[in-house]
C-alpha positions in Angstrom: 0.8 -40.1 28.5 -1.9 -37.1 29.6 1.4 -34.7 29.5 2.5 -35.9 26.3 -1.3 -35.6 24.6 -1.7 -32.2 25.9 2.1 -31.4 24.4 0.5 -32.2 20.9 -2.7 -30.5 21.3 -0.6 -26.9 22.6 1.8 -27.7 19.3 -1.2 -27.8 17.0 -2.9 -24.8 18.7 0.7 -22.8 18.3 1.2 -23.9 14.5 -2.5 -23.1 13.7 -1.9 -19.7 15.2 1.4 -19.2 13.2 0.3 -20.5 10.2 -0.2 -18.9 6.7 -2.2 -15.7 7.1 -4.7 -14.3 4.8 -4.2 -13.7 1.5 -4.9 -10.4 -1.1 -7.7 -11.0 -2.7 -7.6 -10.7 -6.4 -7.3 -7.7 -8.9 -9.8 -5.7 -6.5 -7.5 -6.3 -3.5 -4.2 -5.9 -5.0 -5.7 -2.4 -6.4 -6.7 -1.8 -2.5 -3.4 -3.1 -1.1 -1.6 -0.3 -3.6 -3.4 2.6 -2.2 -3.3 1.3 1.2 0.6 1.7 0.6 0.2 5.3 -1.1 -1.1 6.4 2.7 2.5 7.1 3.9 3.3 9.3 0.7 0.7 12.1 2.0 3.7 13.0 4.2 5.3 14.1 0.9 3.1 16.1 -0.8 4.1 19.4 0.2 7.0 18.2 -2.7 10.2 18.6 0.2 13.2 17.7 -1.1 14.1 16.4 2.6 14.3 13.0 3.7 11.3 12.5 6.1 10.2 9.3 8.4 6.6 9.0 8.2 4.6 7.9 11.2 2.5 4.7 9.6 -1.8 4.8 10.4 -1.4 1.2 12.5 1.8 1.5 13.5 5.6 1.3 12.0 7.1 3.7 10.0 8.0 4.7 6.3 11.0 6.4 5.2 11.4 8.4 2.1 14.8 9.1 0.9 16.3 10.6 -2.0 13.9 13.0 -2.7 14.1 15.3 -5.5 11.7 18.0 -6.9 10.6 19.6 -10.5 7.9 22.6 -11.2 6.1 23.1 -14.2 3.8 26.5 -14.5 2.4 26.2 -17.9 -0.8 27.5 -19.7 -3.2 24.3 -18.0 -1.7 24.8 -14.6 0.8 24.5 -12.1 2.8 21.2 -10.7 5.1 20.1 -8.9 6.7 16.7 -9.4 9.2 14.1 -6.9 10.7 11.8 -7.0 11.9 9.5 -4.3 12.1 5.8 -2.5 10.1 4.7 0.5 11.4 1.5 2.5 8.6 0.4 4.7 9.6 -0.6 8.3 6.9 -2.8 9.8 4.2 -0.3 8.4 1.0 -0.9 9.5 -1.4 0.4 6.7 -4.6 -1.0 6.9 -6.9 -2.3 10.1 -9.6 -5.3 9.6 -11.1 -8.1 11.6 -8.3 -10.0 10.5 -5.9 -7.9 12.0 -3.3 -5.2 10.5 -1.6 -5.3 7.4 2.4 -4.7 7.8 4.3 -3.9 5.0 8.3 -4.3 4.8 10.3 -3.8 1.7 11.2 -0.5 -0.6 9.2 1.0 -3.6 10.3 3.5 -5.8 8.0 6.4 -6.3 7.8 9.4 -8.7 5.0 12.1 -8.0 2.9 14.8 -9.9 0.7 17.1 -8.5 -1.4 19.1 -10.5 -3.5 22.0 -9.6 -5.7 23.7 -12.2 -9.2 25.6 -12.0 -9.2 24.9 -8.2 -8.5 21.2 -8.4 -5.6 19.2 -7.4 -4.4 15.9 -8.5 -1.8 13.0 -7.7 -0.1 11.0 -9.7 2.4 8.5 -8.9 4.6 5.9 -10.2 5.4 2.6 -8.1 7.9 0.1 -8.6 9.1 -2.8 -6.4 8.7 -5.1 -4.4 6.8 -5.2 -0.8 6.1 -8.1 1.8 2.6 -7.7 3.0 3.0 -9.6 6.8 1.1 -9.2 9.9 -2.5 -10.3 9.6 -1.0 -11.7 5.7 0.9 -13.7 4.5 1.5 -12.3 0.8 3.6 -9.5 -1.2 3.2 -7.0 -3.8 5.2 -6.9 -6.7 4.1 -3.4 -8.3 4.9 -1.5 -11.6 1.8 0.9 -11.8 0.7 4.2 -12.1 -2.2 5.5 -9.8 -3.8 8.7 -9.9 -6.2 10.4 -7.9 -7.7 13.4 -6.0 -5.2 15.3 -3.7 -7.9 15.5 -0.9 -8.5 11.4 -1.5 -5.0 10.5 -0.7 -5.5 10.7 3.0 -9.0 9.6 3.0 -9.8 7.2 5.7 -12.8 4.5 5.3 -13.9 6.6 2.2 -14.6 5.2 -0.8 -12.1 6.7 -3.0 -11.9 6.5 -7.2 -8.7 6.0 -8.7 -7.2 5.3 -12.4 -4.3 2.6 -12.0 -2.4 1.6 -15.5 0.5 -1.1 -15.2 0.8 -4.1 -13.3 0.6 -5.5 -9.9 1.6 -9.1 -8.6 0.7 -10.5 -5.7 0.6 -14.8 -4.9 -2.6 -15.2 -7.0 -0.7 -13.9 -10.1 -0.2 -11.1 -12.2 -3.2 -8.6 -12.9 -3.1 -5.9 -15.9 -4.6 -2.8 -15.0 -5.9 0.3 -17.3 -9.3 1.8 -15.7 -10.2 3.5 -12.9 -11.1 1.4 -9.6 -13.4 2.2 -6.7 -11.2 1.6 -3.3 -11.6 2.5 0.1 -9.0 3.9 2.1 -7.8 1.2 4.8 -9.4 -1.8 3.3 -7.7 -4.8 1.9 -10.1 -7.6 0.6 -8.4 -10.4 1.7 -9.0 -14.2 1.2 -8.5 -17.3 3.5 -6.4 -20.6 2.6 -8.3 -23.4 4.5 -5.7 -25.9 6.4 -4.0 -28.4 4.4 
């Protein structure tokens, strides 16, 4: 009898540990999750047309393939554009008290780097679906553009202002953006659902 009770208790703890992870919390959390997912693209800011595999900040890799390049030189400054696919392979993009947010899936990117009067900015368009796993149990379904200063793309632990236009869906619903949002690199707001 004691053995059977112990097995039930152990099984209950195992199920709680493997239960649903955190959900991405609302519109702000979705923006933070998108920005975290763009971190491996800093490896491609040189707009090189070669396929590369970037190490993710918290383990795993993101493979950049199918890159193409265009160069624009005009009156307002110079720009370099790339388009590529990024496949996340157990890519740890953010760490919190809950653990690591691990991305698996693929996004299509187009990226334009513009330099004018001493400033450089990156405009990125994202489309596709990524599972957000590890400490999370959610997804990102994105069709959105993000504009950010080049120096802020690789920022770590600091506040960054990004301009978002388009939609991001998570388990909470679809959020529409046409605004500037402040995010912190490596942070994804989370909501933990109470056990049923």
